[in-house]
LOLOTOR-629893 format. One line per 5 residues: number of its first residue (from 1); for each residue x negated, y, z of C-alpha. Coordinates in nm, 4 decimals. Layout:
N
NUM = X/Y/Z ~ ... $
This chain:
445
1 = -10.1818/-6.2440/9.3076 ~ -10.3232/-6.5994/9.3334 ~ -10.5944/-6.5584/9.0462 ~ -10.5364/-6.9017/8.8847 ~ -10.7920/-6.9082/8.6206 $
6 = -10.6148/-7.2161/8.4485 ~ -10.3631/-6.9919/8.3229 ~ -10.4292/-6.7840/8.0012 ~ -10.5487/-6.4638/8.0703 ~ -10.2364/-6.2991/7.9531 $
11 = -10.0321/-6.4674/8.2291 ~ -10.3084/-6.3558/8.4897 ~ -10.2765/-6.0091/8.3786 ~ -9.8914/-6.0236/8.3971 ~ -9.9084/-6.1542/8.7397 $
16 = -10.1278/-5.9005/8.8521 ~ -9.9365/-5.6403/8.6976 ~ -9.6516/-5.7481/8.9179 ~ -9.8467/-5.7828/9.2337 ~ -10.0781/-5.4807/9.2364 $
21 = -10.0419/-5.3064/8.9130 ~ -10.3276/-5.1843/8.6910 ~ -10.5926/-5.1928/8.9183 ~ -10.5222/-5.5604/8.9888 ~ -10.5426/-5.6068/8.6134 $
26 = -10.8594/-5.4325/8.5704 ~ -10.9966/-5.6559/8.8557 ~ -10.9053/-5.9890/8.6801 ~ -11.0373/-5.8670/8.3541 ~ -11.3684/-5.7779/8.5061 $
31 = -11.4074/-6.1164/8.6798 ~ -11.3019/-6.2592/8.3335 ~ -11.5495/-6.0684/8.1235 ~ -11.2587/-5.9782/7.8895 ~ -11.2314/-5.6258/7.8153 $
36 = -11.0683/-5.6910/7.4832 ~ -10.7464/-5.8941/7.6223 ~ -10.7217/-5.6313/7.8939 ~ -10.7041/-5.3523/7.6502 ~ -10.4678/-5.5453/7.4327 $
41 = -10.2488/-5.6376/7.7157 ~ -10.2406/-5.2940/7.8469 ~ -10.1416/-5.0961/7.5090 ~ -9.8656/-5.3762/7.4503 ~ -9.7315/-5.3595/7.8001 $
46 = -9.7009/-4.9526/7.7723 ~ -9.5525/-4.9096/7.4201 ~ -9.1857/-4.9679/7.3572 ~ -9.1645/-5.2859/7.1241 ~ -9.1491/-5.1950/6.7449 $
51 = -8.9169/-5.4735/6.5597 ~ -9.1119/-5.6492/6.2792 ~ -9.0132/-5.9745/6.1158 ~ -9.1446/-6.2827/5.9148 ~ -8.9493/-6.5675/5.7489 $
56 = -8.9192/-6.8411/5.9880 ~ -9.0760/-7.0800/5.7301 ~ -9.3850/-6.8759/5.7191 ~ -9.4127/-6.8808/6.0977 ~ -9.3883/-7.2664/6.0967 $
61 = -9.6645/-7.2987/5.8365 ~ -9.9596/-7.0710/5.7613 ~ -10.1530/-6.9216/5.4702 ~ -10.5419/-7.0487/5.4638 ~ -10.7631/-6.8790/5.7191 $
66 = -11.0348/-6.8910/5.4901 ~ -11.1291/-6.9001/5.1228 ~ -11.0465/-7.2526/4.9909 ~ -11.3059/-7.4541/4.7887 ~ -11.0793/-7.4291/4.5268 $
71 = -10.8458/-7.1252/4.5425 ~ -10.6738/-7.1682/4.2059 ~ -10.4980/-7.4981/4.3571 ~ -10.1399/-7.4765/4.5161 ~ -10.1516/-7.4748/4.9023 $
76 = -9.9162/-7.7384/5.0177 ~ -9.7830/-7.7482/5.3905 ~ -9.5569/-8.0246/5.5345 ~ -9.4683/-8.1345/5.8750 ~ -9.1523/-8.3198/5.9484 $
81 = -8.8464/-8.1229/5.8208 ~ -9.0856/-7.8333/5.6971 ~ -9.2299/-7.8074/5.3615 ~ -9.4076/-7.5228/5.1680 ~ -9.5973/-7.4792/4.8321 $
86 = -9.7869/-7.1546/4.7500 ~ -9.8645/-7.1704/4.3910 ~ -10.1320/-6.9068/4.2323 ~ -9.9611/-6.8424/3.9073 ~ -10.1834/-6.6819/3.6349 $
91 = -10.1589/-6.3286/3.5448 ~ -10.1912/-6.1265/3.2353 ~ -10.5054/-5.9201/3.2429 ~ -10.7299/-5.7209/3.0198 ~ -11.0941/-5.8542/2.9993 $
96 = -11.3260/-5.6547/2.7329 ~ -11.0274/-5.5167/2.5570 ~ -10.8344/-5.8560/2.5383 ~ -10.5421/-6.0203/2.7059 ~ -10.6552/-6.2970/2.9364 $
101 = -10.4366/-6.5230/3.1590 ~ -10.6200/-6.5531/3.4919 ~ -10.5309/-6.7090/3.8320 ~ -10.6210/-6.4676/4.0895 ~ -10.6194/-6.7593/4.3543 $
106 = -10.4305/-6.8199/4.6735 ~ -10.4105/-6.5512/4.9542 ~ -10.6113/-6.6155/5.2688 ~ -10.7169/-6.4644/5.5838 ~ -10.5800/-6.1847/5.7957 $
111 = -10.5075/-5.9046/5.5384 ~ -10.2146/-6.0972/5.3508 ~ -10.0779/-6.1887/5.6816 ~ -10.0561/-5.8200/5.7925 ~ -9.9134/-5.7177/5.4426 $
116 = -9.6594/-5.9861/5.4326 ~ -9.5186/-5.9234/5.7765 ~ -9.4980/-5.5338/5.6950 ~ -9.3292/-5.5867/5.3368 ~ -9.0715/-5.8502/5.5050 $
121 = -9.0250/-5.5937/5.8169 ~ -8.9180/-5.3245/5.5666 ~ -8.6771/-5.5529/5.3670 ~ -8.5181/-5.6772/5.6974 ~ -8.5070/-5.3571/5.8891 $
126 = -8.3884/-5.1281/5.5766 ~ -8.1622/-5.4039/5.4493 ~ -8.2979/-5.3451/5.0999 ~ -8.4891/-5.5607/4.8357 ~ -8.6791/-5.2306/4.7733 $
131 = -8.9799/-5.1788/5.0021 ~ -9.1479/-4.8448/4.9767 ~ -9.5356/-4.8559/5.0390 ~ -9.6627/-4.4866/5.0530 ~ -9.7775/-4.2070/4.8493 $
136 = -10.1239/-4.3846/4.7940 ~ -10.3112/-4.6925/4.9024 ~ -10.4976/-4.5298/5.2029 ~ -10.1570/-4.4079/5.3703 ~ -10.0160/-4.7706/5.3084 $
141 = -10.3110/-4.9243/5.5013 ~ -10.2662/-4.6618/5.7735 ~ -9.9152/-4.7662/5.7925 ~ -10.0337/-5.1257/5.8683 ~ -10.2383/-4.9899/6.1462 $
146 = -10.5842/-4.9595/5.9756 ~ -10.7119/-4.6202/6.1108 ~ -11.0229/-4.6005/5.8847 ~ -10.9834/-4.7067/5.5437 ~ -11.2863/-4.7682/5.3548 $
151 = -11.3610/-4.8188/4.9716 ~ -11.6215/-5.0103/4.7767 ~ -11.7161/-5.3766/4.7355 ~ -11.6982/-5.4604/5.1211 ~ -11.4475/-5.1878/5.1873 $
156 = -11.1198/-5.2644/5.3998 ~ -10.9060/-5.1097/5.0936 ~ -11.0728/-5.3295/4.8466 ~ -11.0119/-5.6541/5.0406 ~ -10.6680/-5.5916/5.1204 $
161 = -10.6063/-5.4806/4.7530 ~ -10.7414/-5.8213/4.6398 ~ -10.5310/-6.0278/4.8739 ~ -10.2176/-5.8358/4.8205 ~ -10.2463/-5.8994/4.4378 $
166 = -10.3019/-6.2789/4.5297 ~ -9.9874/-6.2645/4.7634 ~ -9.7526/-6.1100/4.5275 ~ -9.8725/-6.3107/4.2345 ~ -9.7933/-6.6475/4.4025 $
171 = -9.4632/-6.8521/4.3546 ~ -9.3299/-7.0031/4.6533 ~ -9.1244/-7.3238/4.7083 ~ -8.9707/-7.3811/5.0632 ~ -8.7785/-7.6758/5.1889 $
176 = -8.6212/-7.6819/5.5322 ~ -8.4131/-7.9808/5.6593 ~ -8.1833/-7.8555/5.9327 ~ -8.1588/-8.0963/6.2024 ~ -8.1479/-7.8904/6.5201 $
181 = -7.8563/-7.6828/6.6605 ~ -7.8684/-7.3596/6.4868 ~ -8.0754/-7.4803/6.1907 ~ -7.9315/-7.4962/5.8490 ~ -8.1034/-7.6663/5.5600 $
186 = -8.1968/-7.4999/5.2458 ~ -8.4397/-7.5342/4.9607 ~ -8.5945/-7.2457/4.7657 ~ -8.7845/-7.3256/4.4377 ~ -9.0237/-7.1199/4.2267 $
191 = -8.9546/-6.7883/4.3740 ~ -9.1995/-6.5028/4.4031 ~ -9.1903/-6.2483/4.6976 ~ -9.1739/-5.9745/4.4392 ~ -9.0690/-5.9817/4.0536 $
196 = -9.1950/-5.6308/3.9808 ~ -9.5323/-5.5585/4.1610 ~ -9.7900/-5.4466/3.8835 ~ -10.1080/-5.5129/4.1059 ~ -10.2329/-5.1598/4.0537 $
201 = -10.3237/-5.0480/4.4305 ~ -10.5771/-4.7608/4.3473 ~ -10.7091/-4.5168/4.5884 ~ -10.5916/-4.1951/4.3879 ~ -10.4487/-4.3177/4.0559 $
206 = -10.1893/-4.5712/3.9549 ~ -10.0162/-4.7176/4.2802 ~ -9.7143/-4.9314/4.3125 ~ -9.5367/-4.7255/4.5467 ~ -9.2479/-4.9412/4.5770 $
211 = -9.1882/-5.3247/4.5181 ~ -8.8736/-5.5241/4.4529 ~ -8.8507/-5.8202/4.6283 ~ -8.7157/-6.1077/4.4411 ~ -8.3497/-6.1750/4.5092 $
216 = -8.3851/-6.5367/4.6114 ~ -8.6335/-6.4884/4.8447 ~ -8.4659/-6.1712/4.9897 ~ -8.1455/-6.3728/5.0513 ~ -8.3204/-6.6369/5.2620 $
221 = -8.5362/-6.3964/5.4306 ~ -8.2398/-6.2125/5.5727 ~ -8.0863/-6.5461/5.6961 ~ -8.4068/-6.6668/5.8456 ~ -8.6000/-6.3763/5.9846 $
226 = -8.7859/-6.4094/6.3290 ~ -8.8334/-6.1120/6.5143 ~ -9.1775/-5.9910/6.6167 ~ -9.3278/-5.7007/6.7790 ~ -9.5133/-5.4786/6.5670 $
231 = -9.7356/-5.3406/6.8291 ~ -9.8761/-5.6866/6.9295 ~ -9.9156/-5.7372/6.5453 ~ -10.1566/-5.4324/6.5358 ~ -10.3629/-5.5877/6.8108 $
236 = -10.4012/-5.9037/6.6443 ~ -10.4428/-5.7778/6.2767 ~ -10.8020/-5.8615/6.2595 ~ -10.7649/-6.2522/6.3591 ~ -10.5700/-6.4841/6.1339 $
241 = -10.5545/-6.7608/6.3539 ~ -10.4144/-6.5354/6.6472 ~ -10.1613/-6.3947/6.3917 ~ -10.0622/-6.7507/6.3078 ~ -10.0557/-6.8768/6.6749 $
246 = -9.8558/-6.5514/6.7596 ~ -9.5966/-6.6046/6.4919 ~ -9.5527/-6.9652/6.5471 ~ -9.4760/-6.9336/6.9006 ~ -9.2490/-6.6394/6.8382 $
251 = -9.0435/-6.8628/6.6105 ~ -9.0659/-7.1827/6.8424 ~ -9.0364/-7.1026/7.1942 ~ -8.7082/-6.9140/7.2049 ~ -8.5383/-7.2039/7.0312 $
256 = -8.6546/-7.4646/7.2813 ~ -8.3346/-7.5439/7.5117 ~ -8.4856/-7.8103/7.7542 ~ -8.6435/-7.6754/8.0785 ~ -8.8864/-7.9579/8.0742 $
261 = -9.0122/-7.8187/7.7362 ~ -9.1200/-7.9849/7.4065 ~ -9.4563/-8.1998/7.3770 ~ -9.6396/-8.1803/7.0563 ~ -9.9587/-8.3087/6.9537 $
266 = -10.2781/-8.1125/6.8728 ~ -10.2536/-8.2797/6.5179 ~ -9.9035/-8.1391/6.4770 ~ -10.0074/-7.7870/6.5796 ~ -10.3323/-7.8246/6.3437 $
271 = -10.0727/-7.8861/6.0304 ~ -9.8593/-7.5832/6.1497 ~ -10.1640/-7.3566/6.1598 ~ -10.3095/-7.5092/5.8416 ~ -10.5995/-7.7057/5.9674 $
276 = -10.6733/-8.0412/5.8462 ~ -10.7741/-8.2248/6.1438 ~ -10.7045/-8.2872/6.5088 ~ -11.0836/-8.1958/6.6235 ~ -11.2426/-8.0843/6.9431 $
281 = -11.3505/-7.7569/6.7634 ~ -10.9826/-7.7023/6.6582 ~ -10.8754/-7.7341/7.0131 ~ -11.1504/-7.5121/7.1554 ~ -11.0707/-7.2420/6.8992 $
286 = -10.7009/-7.2510/6.9576 ~ -10.7416/-7.2299/7.3410 ~ -10.9749/-6.9412/7.2908 ~ -10.7339/-6.7701/7.0534 ~ -10.4342/-6.8291/7.3199 $
291 = -10.6272/-6.5979/7.5415 ~ -10.5755/-6.3093/7.3051 ~ -10.2255/-6.4228/7.2079 ~ -10.1082/-6.4462/7.5837 ~ -10.2213/-6.0849/7.6235 $
296 = -9.9976/-5.9485/7.3577 ~ -9.7157/-6.2178/7.4541 ~ -9.7343/-6.2951/7.7996 ~ -9.3747/-6.4213/7.8292 ~ -9.5131/-6.7225/7.5863 $
301 = -9.4996/-7.0064/7.8365 ~ -9.7467/-7.2559/7.6776 ~ -9.9616/-7.5223/7.8305 ~ -10.2621/-7.6189/7.6229 ~ -10.4834/-7.7749/7.8988 $
306 = -10.4191/-8.1147/7.8445 ~ -10.4168/-8.3873/7.5561 ~ -10.0894/-8.2914/7.4283 ~ -9.9582/-7.9263/7.3874 ~ -9.6499/-7.8322/7.5918 $
311 = -9.3784/-7.5639/7.4744 ~ -9.1538/-7.4253/7.7284 ~ -8.8483/-7.2037/7.6779 ~ -8.9777/-6.8450/7.6525 ~ -8.8058/-6.5043/7.5712 $
316 = -8.8770/-6.3733/7.2167 ~ -9.1917/-6.1065/7.1999 ~ -8.9282/-5.8276/7.1592 ~ -8.8428/-5.8802/7.5217 ~ -9.0763/-5.6186/7.7208 $
321 = -8.9788/-5.7705/8.0688 ~ -9.2007/-5.9777/8.2095 ~ -8.9918/-6.2971/8.2608 ~ -9.0222/-6.6844/8.3036 ~ -9.0798/-6.9203/8.5611 $
326 = -9.4474/-6.9112/8.4878 ~ -9.4578/-6.5185/8.5650 ~ -9.1592/-6.4907/8.7914 ~ -8.8375/-6.2990/8.7048 ~ -8.8780/-5.9311/8.7002 $
331 = -8.5413/-5.7655/8.6800 ~ -8.6083/-5.4347/8.5528 ~ -8.8405/-5.2947/8.2943 ~ -9.2014/-5.2426/8.3773 ~ -9.2484/-4.8966/8.5160 $
336 = -9.4769/-4.6689/8.3412 ~ -9.8303/-4.6922/8.4496 ~ -10.1297/-4.4416/8.4753 ~ -10.3136/-4.3786/8.1248 ~ -10.6056/-4.6166/8.0372 $
341 = -10.8878/-4.3721/8.0960 ~ -11.0706/-4.2111/8.3910 ~ -11.0003/-3.8608/8.2463 ~ -10.6361/-3.9410/8.1971 ~ -10.6350/-4.1038/8.5327 $
346 = -10.7788/-3.7922/8.7119 ~ -10.5105/-3.5843/8.5375 ~ -10.2267/-3.8313/8.6432 ~ -10.3617/-3.8134/8.9955 ~ -10.3425/-3.4353/8.9997 $
351 = -10.0084/-3.4340/8.8605 ~ -9.8935/-3.6589/9.1496 ~ -10.0676/-3.4438/9.3974 ~ -9.8670/-3.1444/9.2589 ~ -9.5472/-3.3348/9.2718 $
356 = -9.6059/-3.4253/9.6292 ~ -9.6771/-3.0635/9.7051 ~ -9.3648/-2.9480/9.5336 ~ -9.1758/-3.2477/9.6957 ~ -9.2272/-3.1133/10.0285 $
361 = -8.8926/-2.9344/10.0270 ~ -8.5611/-3.1013/10.0569 ~ -8.4637/-3.0762/9.6835 ~ -8.5500/-3.4126/9.5085 ~ -8.7659/-3.3887/9.2124 $
366 = -8.7011/-3.5584/8.9054 ~ -8.8991/-3.8794/8.8235 ~ -8.8815/-3.8834/8.4498 ~ -9.1959/-3.7438/8.2800 ~ -9.1497/-3.4873/7.9962 $
371 = -9.1949/-3.6156/7.6350 ~ -9.4381/-3.4022/7.4500 ~ -9.5911/-3.3751/7.0852 ~ -9.9539/-3.4498/7.0324 ~ -10.1604/-3.1328/7.0488 $
376 = -10.1389/-2.9531/6.7200 ~ -10.4316/-2.7102/6.7186 ~ -10.7943/-2.7600/6.7789 ~ -10.8862/-2.9550/7.0678 ~ -11.2211/-2.7783/7.1303 $
381 = -11.0276/-2.5266/7.3722 ~ -10.7346/-2.4908/7.5814 ~ -10.5998/-2.6225/7.9215 ~ -10.3750/-2.8999/7.7920 ~ -10.6569/-2.9954/7.5392 $
386 = -10.9198/-3.0477/7.8134 ~ -10.8495/-3.4222/7.8693 ~ -10.8054/-3.4985/7.5179 ~ -11.1505/-3.3113/7.4518 ~ -11.3217/-3.4863/7.7262 $
391 = -11.1998/-3.8274/7.5880 ~ -11.3393/-3.7403/7.2444 ~ -11.6823/-3.6144/7.3533 ~ -11.7145/-3.9178/7.5889 ~ -11.5806/-4.1938/7.3925 $
396 = -11.6383/-4.0524/7.0311 ~ -11.9901/-3.9167/7.0428 ~ -12.1594/-3.8064/6.7878 ~ -11.8594/-3.7618/6.5797 ~ -11.6583/-3.4295/6.5673 $
401 = -11.3638/-3.4401/6.8314 ~ -11.1542/-3.2077/6.5598 ~ -11.2418/-3.4413/6.2789 ~ -11.1186/-3.7310/6.4898 ~ -10.7965/-3.5252/6.5901 $
406 = -10.7358/-3.4738/6.2038 ~ -10.7904/-3.8875/6.1474 ~ -10.5563/-3.9236/6.4382 ~ -10.2846/-3.6916/6.3068 ~ -10.3071/-3.8462/5.9573 $
411 = -10.3076/-4.2007/6.0295 ~ -10.1422/-4.2859/6.3664 ~ -9.8022/-4.4414/6.2560 ~ -9.6104/-4.2961/6.5716 ~ -9.7717/-3.9163/6.5318 $
416 = -9.4111/-3.7790/6.4970 ~ -9.2759/-3.9346/6.8348 ~ -9.2734/-3.7439/7.1314 ~ -9.4363/-3.9282/7.4403 ~ -9.5394/-3.8479/7.7683 $
421 = -9.8861/-3.6887/7.8363 ~ -10.0157/-4.0206/7.9718 ~ -9.9253/-4.2002/7.6724 ~ -10.0816/-3.9723/7.4313 ~ -10.3878/-3.9835/7.6289 $
426 = -10.3962/-4.3604/7.6183 ~ -10.3274/-4.3983/7.2312 ~ -10.5703/-4.1171/7.1757 ~ -10.8511/-4.2855/7.3777 ~ -10.7923/-4.6111/7.1916 $
431 = -10.8023/-4.4359/6.8834 ~ -11.1309/-4.2499/6.9446 ~ -11.3207/-4.5846/7.0469 ~ -11.2011/-4.7656/6.7281 ~ -11.2929/-4.4474/6.4916 $
436 = -11.6551/-4.4333/6.6664 ~ -11.7179/-4.8025/6.6370 ~ -11.6087/-4.8299/6.2581 ~ -11.7729/-4.4976/6.1671 ~ -12.1109/-4.6634/6.3235 $
441 = -12.0450/-4.9912/6.1362 ~ -11.9717/-4.8095/5.8181 ~ -12.2967/-4.6085/5.8247 ~ -12.5025/-4.8985/5.9293 ~ -12.3830/-5.0693/5.5944 $
């Protein structure tokens, strides 16, 4: 491993994984002081990609990252052949017992981006205009990857509800002038993502469990859906600029044909990401954001070191193999690595020693590890439960291990899927750390 610090950190991790495995990745992360990016890289590296989708026009042009000064004005995005208008149409509401037309404003921040990807992914995956949200608002947010859902003025549920109301009340105009191979020109005028959304996302009461996507938007979505990796989206869900950069690269890089790449100005990238100016601050922000994006999309071959941005041909995010000239070609899928905790590492080491002991005979032992379900009972006792219990006590103090296990079973999207013991220990540890942190922050408020 050459340890080239000029590369995005995700590229460094990928090369380290090829050269020395997880230990080398941890060494790079420790030197860089980047625990967040390392955790994101390892989680995405270990999990099978989960298909997600976004309309290509929304990959090329972004929603506002922050609340606009005048949030009732339409958002206009234009860059050459692309044009997007998001118009916050007024909705009928009851104020003091009287009907009032009021604009909710344009959507902004990370929440509407995550919700939009979920809604469009469900429509594309199921080939249906009808998108089921969940039994209640809490369940729906957990489907989006928010394990802890809080209510109240500053709660995650209230903020998500406001942004979804804004998102689905808007009308959209999209213009796309096809000029490249594989492009096709189209224009969509005055469409809504959904024509039948009531805006009633409540904790336990009236909840719009299903929305029906408008026919015009759905038709163009099916033709212009860009594949993303849901696992990566979960890692980026708190940072709107990271989501924008990831979705833009996911759309743009697989379409570049020339080996020498394509050069764009920082000003062009700023317009794609919804920024007004080509400033030093913007460049610094994007370069820092690229560290996290590269951790979840290491195949993205981008050079942001100079006065211009150079985009090189790269595989789509759904490609799990580490490929490309900037990483070296790897012909086989990445092998399963040890779990991400010292406890899990000890358990894995014991398993390897046991396998070596059994392997002293001439009969070969199968290399595939068995797939099992997450423990169904209490984690407070039991031999198999011991590593899970230790992680809970170590990483989740002072919260109850069994309470955390119940929350994990209720909220983890892949709880029904069988996995190896190592993978269960890894996702359990990630959940416990997140649960403990969020509970502490919630109590502090």
